[in-house]
C-alpha positions in Angstrom: -56.2 -8.6 49.9 -56.0 -7.7 53.6 -52.9 -5.6 54.3 -51.5 -8.0 56.9 -51.5 -10.9 54.3 -48.9 -9.0 52.3 -45.3 -10.2 51.9 -42.4 -7.9 52.9 -38.8 -8.3 52.2 -36.3 -7.2 54.8 -32.7 -6.5 53.7 -30.0 -5.9 56.3 -26.5 -7.3 56.6 -26.7 -7.2 60.4 -28.2 -10.6 61.4 -29.5 -9.4 64.8 -31.2 -6.4 63.2 -32.7 -8.6 60.4 -34.1 -11.0 63.0 -35.6 -8.2 65.1 -37.3 -6.7 62.1 -38.6 -10.0 60.9 -40.1 -10.8 64.3 -41.6 -7.3 64.7 -43.2 -7.3 61.3 -44.4 -10.9 61.5 -46.1 -10.2 64.8 -48.4 -7.8 62.9 -49.5 -10.6 60.6 -47.2 -9.9 57.6 -45.3 -12.6 55.8 -41.6 -11.7 56.0 -38.7 -12.8 53.9 -35.3 -11.8 55.0 -31.9 -11.6 53.3 -28.6 -10.2 54.3 -27.5 -8.4 51.2 -28.8 -6.3 48.4 -27.7 -8.8 45.8 -29.6 -11.6 47.6 -32.6 -9.3 47.6 -32.3 -8.8 43.8 -31.8 -12.5 43.2 -34.9 -13.4 45.4 -37.1 -10.8 43.7 -36.0 -12.0 40.2 -36.6 -15.7 41.0 -39.5 -15.6 43.4 -42.8 -16.9 42.3 -44.6 -15.1 45.0 -45.5 -11.4 45.1 -43.3 -9.2 47.3 -45.3 -6.1 48.3 -42.7 -3.9 50.0 -38.9 -3.9 50.6 -37.4 -2.6 53.8 -33.7 -2.1 53.5 -30.8 -0.8 55.5 -28.9 2.0 53.7 -25.3 0.9 54.5 -24.4 -2.6 53.5 -21.1 -3.9 52.2 -22.0 -5.1 48.7 -24.5 -2.5 47.6 -26.2 0.3 49.5 -29.9 0.3 50.1 -30.2 3.4 47.9 -28.5 1.5 45.0 -30.8 -1.4 45.6 -33.8 0.9 45.4 -32.4 2.3 42.1 -32.0 -1.1 40.6 -35.5 -2.1 41.8 -36.9 1.1 40.1 -35.7 -0.4 36.8 -36.7 -4.0 37.4 -39.8 -3.6 39.5 -40.9 0.1 39.5 -44.2 -0.6 41.3 -42.3 -2.1 44.3 -42.1 0.4 47.1 -39.0 0.7 49.4 -38.5 1.9 52.9 -34.9 2.9 53.8 -33.6 2.4 57.3 -30.5 4.2 58.4 -28.3 4.3 61.5 -26.8 7.5 60.2 -28.2 10.8 59.0 -29.6 10.6 55.5 -29.7 14.3 54.9 -26.6 16.2 53.9 -23.8 13.7 54.6 -22.8 11.3 51.8 -20.6 8.9 53.8 -21.2 6.6 56.8 -19.0 6.4 59.9 -16.3 4.5 58.1 -16.2 6.8 55.2 -18.1 4.5 52.8 -19.9 6.4 50.1 -23.6 5.6 50.4 -24.5 7.5 47.2 -26.5 10.2 48.8 -25.3 13.8 48.1 -28.6 15.6 48.8 -31.8 13.9 49.7 -34.0 15.6 47.1 -31.8 14.7 44.1 -30.6 11.3 45.2 -33.6 9.2 46.4 -35.4 7.3 43.6 -39.1 7.8 43.5 -39.8 4.2 44.6 -38.4 5.1 48.1 -41.7 5.8 49.8 -40.3 6.5 53.3 -37.2 6.4 55.4 -36.5 6.0 59.1 -33.5 6.8 61.2 -32.4 4.2 63.7 -33.3 3.9 66.5 -37.0 4.2 65.7 -40.1 3.1 67.5 -41.7 -0.2 66.4 -45.1 1.6 66.0 -43.4 4.1 63.7 -42.3 1.4 61.3 -45.5 -0.5 61.4 -47.6 2.6 60.8 -45.5 3.5 57.8 -45.7 0.0 56.4 -49.5 0.1 56.8 -49.7 3.6 55.1 -47.6 2.6 52.1 -49.5 -0.7 51.6 -52.8 1.1 51.9 -51.7 3.8 49.3 -50.5 1.0 47.0 -53.8 -0.8 47.4 -55.7 2.2 46.4 -53.4 2.9 43.4 -54.0 -0.6 42.2 -57.8 -0.3 42.4 
């Protein structure tokens, strides 16, 4: 299956950010599903009849962090890779700007193994696309 025919799920509670990501990724030929919460993402993945090949999620969201979403996906869909996006530092600090615990004490001990990459906002569009391509290519070879 060509990489660009893959389906990606974007999870971000910021509607503007979600739409920007959806447009950017779709321009590169990927099919993009977008939801605004981690719970919506879990519900969609559980009920969807189509294959989702990669999840791209913001770390800080009100109902459940992106890290917690990745942990839950590790149990339910361990083969599904995740990219974390963050507007805050993801090394060292365990809280966001408002003091919300994001569940990240130290990077090495806290990120589940299905988290294949992470990007700090702002990032270049090409950075995200190249990481998507790399992860999907690695997954394709692992499936062969």
